[in-house]
Every structure is written in structure tokens, then in C-alpha cells.
A tleap script that builds the chain and sets N, CA, C and O, in Angstrom:
source leaprc.protein.ff14SB
mol = sequence {
  NMET ILE ALA TRP PHE PHE THR THR ARG VAL
  GLY ARG TYR VAL ALA ALA ILE GLY ALA LEU
  LEU LEU ILE LEU ALA GLY LEU ALA LEU LYS
  LEU ILE ALA MET GLY ARG ALA GLN GLU GLN
  ALA ARG GLN ALA ALA GLY LYS LEU LYS ALA
  ILE SER LYS ARG ARG THR SER ASP ALA GLU
  VAL ASP GLN LEU GLY ALA ALA ASP VAL ASP
  GLN ARG MET SER ARG TRP MET ARG ASP SER
  CARG
}
set mol.1.N position { 0.830 -1.193 0.000 }
set mol.1.CA position { 0.000 0.000 0.000 }
set mol.1.C position { 0.872 1.253 0.000 }
set mol.1.O position { 0.624 2.183 -0.768 }
set mol.2.N position { 1.886 1.282 0.853 }
set mol.2.CA position { 2.763 2.446 0.903 }
set mol.2.C position { 3.541 2.576 -0.398 }
set mol.2.O position { 3.790 3.685 -0.871 }
set mol.3.N position { 3.921 1.455 -0.966 }
set mol.3.CA position { 4.661 1.501 -2.230 }
set mol.3.C position { 3.809 2.130 -3.325 }
set mol.3.O position { 4.340 2.792 -4.216 }
set mol.4.N position { 2.504 1.933 -3.270 }
set mol.4.CA position { 1.598 2.508 -4.278 }
set mol.4.C position { 1.689 4.025 -4.284 }
set mol.4.O position { 1.639 4.636 -5.352 }
set mol.5.N position { 1.823 4.657 -3.098 }
set mol.5.CA position { 1.925 6.108 -3.014 }
set mol.5.C position { 3.150 6.637 -3.764 }
set mol.5.O position { 3.102 7.715 -4.357 }
set mol.6.N position { 4.230 5.886 -3.736 }
set mol.6.CA position { 5.475 6.378 -4.321 }
set mol.6.C position { 5.727 5.886 -5.741 }
set mol.6.O position { 6.566 6.451 -6.442 }
set mol.7.N position { 5.015 4.838 -6.183 }
set mol.7.CA position { 5.282 4.285 -7.512 }
set mol.7.C position { 4.289 4.745 -8.566 }
set mol.7.O position { 4.590 4.665 -9.757 }
set mol.8.N position { 3.132 5.216 -8.175 }
set mol.8.CA position { 2.159 5.662 -9.178 }
set mol.8.C position { 2.006 7.180 -9.107 }
set mol.8.O position { 2.251 7.810 -8.078 }
set mol.9.N position { 1.598 7.732 -10.229 }
set mol.9.CA position { 1.393 9.180 -10.302 }
set mol.9.C position { 0.258 9.606 -9.380 }
set mol.9.O position { 0.388 10.599 -8.664 }
set mol.10.N position { -0.826 8.890 -9.385 }
set mol.10.CA position { -1.968 9.199 -8.522 }
set mol.10.C position { -1.558 9.090 -7.053 }
set mol.10.O position { -1.950 9.923 -6.235 }
set mol.11.N position { -0.789 8.091 -6.724 }
set mol.11.CA position { -0.322 7.912 -5.349 }
set mol.11.C position { 0.532 9.074 -4.891 }
set mol.11.O position { 0.405 9.534 -3.756 }
set mol.12.N position { 1.407 9.556 -5.773 }
set mol.12.CA position { 2.240 10.707 -5.407 }
set mol.12.C position { 1.381 11.949 -5.191 }
set mol.12.O position { 1.629 12.726 -4.269 }
set mol.13.N position { 0.371 12.136 -6.041 }
set mol.13.CA position { -0.528 13.279 -5.853 }
set mol.13.C position { -1.290 13.181 -4.532 }
set mol.13.O position { -1.426 14.163 -3.802 }
set mol.14.N position { -1.779 11.989 -4.244 }
set mol.14.CA position { -2.504 11.779 -2.986 }
set mol.14.C position { -1.577 12.023 -1.794 }
set mol.14.O position { -1.984 12.645 -0.813 }
set mol.15.N position { -0.355 11.546 -1.869 }
set mol.15.CA position { 0.604 11.749 -0.782 }
set mol.15.C position { 0.933 13.239 -0.633 }
set mol.15.O position { 1.029 13.739 0.488 }
set mol.16.N position { 1.105 13.940 -1.737 }
set mol.16.CA position { 1.415 15.367 -1.676 }
set mol.16.C position { 0.242 16.155 -1.095 }
set mol.16.O position { 0.440 17.058 -0.282 }
set mol.17.N position { -0.969 15.817 -1.508 }
set mol.17.CA position { -2.155 16.494 -0.977 }
set mol.17.C position { -2.302 16.197 0.514 }
set mol.17.O position { -2.636 17.087 1.297 }
set mol.18.N position { -2.055 14.954 0.905 }
set mol.18.CA position { -2.114 14.596 2.328 }
set mol.18.C position { -1.089 15.353 3.149 }
set mol.18.O position { -1.391 15.827 4.244 }
set mol.19.N position { 0.129 15.470 2.621 }
set mol.19.CA position { 1.166 16.220 3.335 }
set mol.19.C position { 0.781 17.688 3.449 }
set mol.19.O position { 0.976 18.304 4.497 }
set mol.20.N position { 0.235 18.252 2.374 }
set mol.20.CA position { -0.198 19.647 2.406 }
set mol.20.C position { -1.313 19.859 3.428 }
set mol.20.O position { -1.313 20.855 4.152 }
set mol.21.N position { -2.262 18.925 3.487 }
set mol.21.CA position { -3.336 19.024 4.473 }
set mol.21.C position { -2.809 18.939 5.902 }
set mol.21.O position { -3.294 19.639 6.791 }
set mol.22.N position { -1.817 18.083 6.119 }
set mol.22.CA position { -1.215 17.985 7.453 }
set mol.22.C position { -0.507 19.284 7.838 }
set mol.22.O position { -0.595 19.725 8.984 }
set mol.23.N position { 0.188 19.889 6.888 }
set mol.23.CA position { 0.866 21.160 7.160 }
set mol.23.C position { -0.155 22.243 7.477 }
set mol.23.O position { 0.027 23.014 8.419 }
set mol.24.N position { -1.233 22.304 6.689 }
set mol.24.CA position { -2.275 23.301 6.927 }
set mol.24.C position { -2.973 23.085 8.267 }
set mol.24.O position { -3.299 24.049 8.959 }
set mol.25.N position { -3.202 21.834 8.633 }
set mol.25.CA position { -3.832 21.543 9.919 }
set mol.25.C position { -2.915 21.959 11.070 }
set mol.25.O position { -3.381 22.515 12.065 }
set mol.26.N position { -1.617 21.691 10.938 }
set mol.26.CA position { -0.664 22.114 11.966 }
set mol.26.C position { -0.611 23.627 12.095 }
set mol.26.O position { -0.535 24.159 13.202 }
set mol.27.N position { -0.652 24.322 10.959 }
set mol.27.CA position { -0.654 25.780 10.977 }
set mol.27.C position { -1.925 26.316 11.645 }
set mol.27.O position { -1.869 27.266 12.427 }
set mol.28.N position { -3.057 25.706 11.336 }
set mol.28.CA position { -4.321 26.138 11.944 }
set mol.28.C position { -4.288 25.943 13.461 }
set mol.28.O position { -4.725 26.817 14.211 }
set mol.29.N position { -3.776 24.809 13.907 }
set mol.29.CA position { -3.688 24.551 15.347 }
set mol.29.C position { -2.741 25.538 16.031 }
set mol.29.O position { -3.003 25.973 17.153 }
set mol.30.N position { -1.652 25.890 15.366 }
set mol.30.CA position { -0.713 26.862 15.926 }
set mol.30.C position { -1.373 28.230 16.041 }
set mol.30.O position { -1.205 28.912 17.053 }
set mol.31.N position { -2.124 28.642 15.017 }
set mol.31.CA position { -2.813 29.930 15.059 }
set mol.31.C position { -3.875 29.964 16.159 }
set mol.31.O position { -4.044 30.983 16.829 }
set mol.32.N position { -4.581 28.865 16.342 }
set mol.32.CA position { -5.586 28.790 17.399 }
set mol.32.C position { -4.917 28.920 18.768 }
set mol.32.O position { -5.424 29.620 19.645 }
set mol.33.N position { -3.783 28.248 18.951 }
set mol.33.CA position { -3.066 28.330 20.225 }
set mol.33.C position { -2.560 29.746 20.481 }
set mol.33.O position { -2.607 30.229 21.612 }
set mol.34.N position { -2.075 30.412 19.430 }
set mol.34.CA position { -1.608 31.790 19.596 }
set mol.34.C position { -2.764 32.719 19.962 }
set mol.34.O position { -2.610 33.598 20.809 }
set mol.35.N position { -3.917 32.528 19.329 }
set mol.35.CA position { -5.085 33.343 19.652 }
set mol.35.C position { -5.560 33.123 21.073 }
set mol.35.O position { -5.952 34.067 21.759 }
set mol.36.N position { -5.526 31.892 21.508 }
set mol.36.CA position { -5.932 31.567 22.879 }
set mol.36.C position { -4.994 32.237 23.889 }
set mol.36.O position { -5.446 32.793 24.890 }
set mol.37.N position { -3.695 32.181 23.622 }
set mol.37.CA position { -2.718 32.804 24.522 }
set mol.37.C position { -2.896 34.321 24.541 }
set mol.37.O position { -2.767 34.953 25.589 }
set mol.38.N position { -3.190 34.901 23.381 }
set mol.38.CA position { -3.396 36.347 23.309 }
set mol.38.C position { -4.638 36.753 24.104 }
set mol.38.O position { -4.626 37.776 24.789 }
set mol.39.N position { -5.691 35.974 24.021 }
set mol.39.CA position { -6.915 36.283 24.765 }
set mol.39.C position { -6.677 36.155 26.267 }
set mol.39.O position { -7.171 36.973 27.043 }
set mol.40.N position { -5.931 35.146 26.679 }
set mol.40.CA position { -5.634 34.990 28.101 }
set mol.40.C position { -4.798 36.161 28.613 }
set mol.40.O position { -4.996 36.619 29.738 }
set mol.41.N position { -3.871 36.643 27.799 }
set mol.41.CA position { -3.061 37.802 28.199 }
set mol.41.C position { -3.935 39.050 28.303 }
set mol.41.O position { -3.743 39.865 29.205 }
set mol.42.N position { -4.890 39.207 27.389 }
set mol.42.CA position { -5.791 40.357 27.431 }
set mol.42.C position { -6.655 40.320 28.685 }
set mol.42.O position { -6.868 41.349 29.326 }
set mol.43.N position { -7.151 39.137 29.034 }
set mol.43.CA position { -7.971 39.006 30.237 }
set mol.43.C position { -7.152 39.259 31.498 }
set mol.43.O position { -7.650 39.873 32.442 }
set mol.44.N position { -5.908 38.796 31.526 }
set mol.44.CA position { -5.045 39.039 32.683 }
set mol.44.C position { -4.778 40.539 32.849 }
set mol.44.O position { -4.761 41.054 33.967 }
set mol.45.N position { -4.571 41.231 31.728 }
set mol.45.CA position { -4.351 42.679 31.793 }
set mol.45.C position { -5.601 43.382 32.310 }
set mol.45.O position { -5.498 44.342 33.074 }
set mol.46.N position { -6.776 42.918 31.904 }
set mol.46.CA position { -8.033 43.487 32.400 }
set mol.46.C position { -8.199 43.277 33.895 }
set mol.46.O position { -8.654 44.171 34.609 }
set mol.47.N position { -7.827 42.093 34.366 }
set mol.47.CA position { -7.912 41.818 35.798 }
set mol.47.C position { -6.969 42.715 36.590 }
set mol.47.O position { -7.339 43.229 37.645 }
set mol.48.N position { -5.751 42.905 36.085 }
set mol.48.CA position { -4.802 43.777 36.769 }
set mol.48.C position { -5.298 45.216 36.801 }
set mol.48.O position { -5.107 45.920 37.793 }
set mol.49.N position { -5.927 45.649 35.731 }
set mol.49.CA position { -6.479 47.003 35.685 }
set mol.49.C position { -7.614 47.150 36.698 }
set mol.49.O position { -7.717 48.174 37.374 }
set mol.50.N position { -8.461 46.130 36.800 }
set mol.50.CA position { -9.560 46.164 37.770 }
set mol.50.C position { -9.037 46.177 39.199 }
set mol.50.O position { -9.579 46.875 40.056 }
set mol.51.N position { -7.984 45.404 39.458 }
set mol.51.CA position { -7.391 45.383 40.801 }
set mol.51.C position { -6.827 46.759 41.150 }
set mol.51.O position { -7.007 47.254 42.262 }
set mol.52.N position { -6.145 47.364 40.186 }
set mol.52.CA position { -5.573 48.689 40.423 }
set mol.52.C position { -6.672 49.718 40.690 }
set mol.52.O position { -6.541 50.561 41.578 }
set mol.53.N position { -7.741 49.643 39.923 }
set mol.53.CA position { -8.872 50.566 40.113 }
set mol.53.C position { -9.504 50.354 41.487 }
set mol.53.O position { -9.865 51.317 42.164 }
set mol.54.N position { -9.634 49.111 41.889 }
set mol.54.CA position { -10.210 48.789 43.190 }
set mol.54.C position { -9.338 49.327 44.329 }
set mol.54.O position { -9.852 49.874 45.305 }
set mol.55.N position { -8.030 49.170 44.199 }
set mol.55.CA position { -7.127 49.668 45.243 }
set mol.55.C position { -7.197 51.188 45.343 }
set mol.55.O position { -7.168 51.742 46.442 }
set mol.56.N position { -7.290 51.861 44.202 }
set mol.56.CA position { -7.409 53.318 44.210 }
set mol.56.C position { -8.697 53.739 44.905 }
set mol.56.O position { -8.704 54.666 45.714 }
set mol.57.N position { -9.782 53.050 44.582 }
set mol.57.CA position { -11.071 53.360 45.190 }
set mol.57.C position { -11.047 53.096 46.691 }
set mol.57.O position { -11.555 53.896 47.477 }
set mol.58.N position { -10.459 51.978 47.082 }
set mol.58.CA position { -10.369 51.659 48.513 }
set mol.58.C position { -9.533 52.693 49.264 }
set mol.58.O position { -9.883 53.087 50.377 }
set mol.59.N position { -8.435 53.131 48.663 }
set mol.59.CA position { -7.589 54.132 49.316 }
set mol.59.C position { -8.338 55.451 49.465 }
set mol.59.O position { -8.192 56.143 50.472 }
set mol.60.N position { -9.132 55.794 48.467 }
set mol.60.CA position { -9.918 57.033 48.530 }
set mol.60.C position { -10.956 56.962 49.646 }
set mol.60.O position { -11.143 57.927 50.388 }
set mol.61.N position { -11.624 55.827 49.762 }
set mol.61.CA position { -12.651 55.665 50.798 }
set mol.61.C position { -12.006 55.629 52.179 }
set mol.61.O position { -12.574 56.151 53.138 }
set mol.62.N position { -10.828 55.020 52.294 }
set mol.62.CA position { -10.140 54.954 53.585 }
set mol.62.C position { -9.775 56.344 54.108 }
set mol.62.O position { -9.677 56.551 55.318 }
set mol.63.N position { -9.577 57.287 53.199 }
set mol.63.CA position { -9.200 58.631 53.615 }
set mol.63.C position { -10.407 59.484 54.003 }
set mol.63.O position { -10.233 60.567 54.562 }
set mol.64.N position { -11.618 59.023 53.720 }
set mol.64.CA position { -12.821 59.794 54.035 }
set mol.64.C position { -13.205 59.614 55.498 }
set mol.64.O position { -12.873 58.609 56.125 }
set mol.65.N position { -13.901 60.592 56.017 }
set mol.65.CA position { -14.443 60.474 57.361 }
set mol.65.C position { -15.750 59.686 57.333 }
set mol.65.O position { -16.268 59.361 56.265 }
set mol.66.N position { -16.272 59.386 58.514 }
set mol.66.CA position { -17.480 58.579 58.614 }
set mol.66.C position { -18.674 59.279 57.968 }
set mol.66.O position { -19.481 58.625 57.307 }
set mol.67.N position { -18.802 60.576 58.142 }
set mol.67.CA position { -19.928 61.316 57.574 }
set mol.67.C position { -19.857 61.321 56.045 }
set mol.67.O position { -20.881 61.209 55.372 }
set mol.68.N position { -18.652 61.450 55.504 }
set mol.68.CA position { -18.500 61.435 54.050 }
set mol.68.C position { -18.850 60.065 53.467 }
set mol.68.O position { -19.458 59.972 52.400 }
set mol.69.N position { -18.464 59.016 54.168 }
set mol.69.CA position { -18.794 57.659 53.711 }
set mol.69.C position { -20.304 57.464 53.741 }
set mol.69.O position { -20.877 56.905 52.806 }
set mol.70.N position { -20.954 57.923 54.815 }
set mol.70.CA position { -22.415 57.806 54.906 }
set mol.70.C position { -23.095 58.569 53.777 }
set mol.70.O position { -24.083 58.094 53.216 }
set mol.71.N position { -22.580 59.736 53.442 }
set mol.71.CA position { -23.174 60.517 52.359 }
set mol.71.C position { -23.043 59.785 51.018 }
set mol.71.O position { -23.989 59.739 50.233 }
set mol.72.N position { -21.871 59.219 50.770 }
set mol.72.CA position { -21.680 58.478 49.521 }
set mol.72.C position { -22.555 57.228 49.465 }
set mol.72.O position { -23.102 56.892 48.415 }
set mol.73.N position { -22.681 56.554 50.586 }
set mol.73.CA position { -23.502 55.342 50.621 }
set mol.73.C position { -24.984 55.666 50.460 }
set mol.73.O position { -25.743 54.840 49.954 }
set mol.74.N position { -25.401 56.847 50.881 }
set mol.74.CA position { -26.815 57.198 50.776 }
set mol.74.C position { -27.265 57.285 49.317 }
set mol.74.O position { -28.453 57.150 49.028 }
set mol.75.N position { -26.336 57.508 48.409 }
set mol.75.CA position { -26.693 57.524 46.982 }
set mol.75.C position { -27.097 56.137 46.495 }
set mol.75.O position { -27.870 56.016 45.546 }
set mol.76.N position { -26.581 55.093 47.136 }
set mol.76.CA position { -26.825 53.733 46.690 }
set mol.76.C position { -27.906 53.016 47.506 }
set mol.76.O position { -28.351 51.936 47.119 }
set mol.77.N position { -28.324 53.593 48.605 }
set mol.77.CA position { -29.305 52.944 49.481 }
set mol.77.C position { -30.686 53.487 49.209 }
set mol.77.O position { -30.844 54.667 48.893 }
set mol.78.N position { -31.672 52.648 49.327 }
set mol.78.CA position { -33.068 53.084 49.210 }
set mol.78.C position { -33.558 53.531 50.565 }
set mol.78.O position { -33.123 53.024 51.599 }
set mol.79.N position { -34.452 54.467 50.549 }
set mol.79.CA position { -35.074 54.870 51.802 }
set mol.79.C position { -36.094 53.803 52.178 }
set mol.79.O position { -36.834 53.312 51.327 }
set mol.80.N position { -36.124 53.457 53.438 }
set mol.80.CA position { -37.085 52.425 53.896 }
set mol.80.C position { -38.425 53.047 54.256 }
set mol.80.O position { -39.313 52.358 54.757 }
set mol.81.N position { -38.577 54.320 54.011 }
set mol.81.CA position { -39.830 54.986 54.364 }
set mol.81.C position { -40.876 54.820 53.310 }
set mol.81.O position { -41.989 55.323 53.460 }
savepdb mol mol.pdb
quit
């Protein structure tokens, strides 16, 4: 069977097409892996940005007095009346 691929014209064409398909499949898998890694890096950068924003917000609130915190919280609370 393997000898048929190398001894006949049709076999050589089939072998060449098969090799080309394998190369294309490997390239596609490599591109998918690169895209996945790029997306994970983008998400990690987003998480770091959110952490930094959270720390800035926490530091700002820590510097406020109790009355200022109550005033800010009143914007988010419903009146129970």
C-alpha cells in the first residue's frame, strides 16, 4: 500500500495532498493556540487594571471620614420609608 503512493502518479498526488493538508492543519492549530494565549493575556491585563482601580477606590474611601462615607452610601441605598 505504501509503495503505491510512491510508484504511481496518482499515489504521489494523494501523498502530496495529504502532506499539504497535514501542514495546513498544523498551521491552523498553531494559530488557534496563539489566539488563545493572546486572549488569556488580554484578560489578565483586564484583571490587573480592575485590581488597580479597586485599590485606588479603597484608598480614597479609607481617607474619608465617617460622615462622608455615609453621604456616599446614601446615593446607593433606598429609603425604607
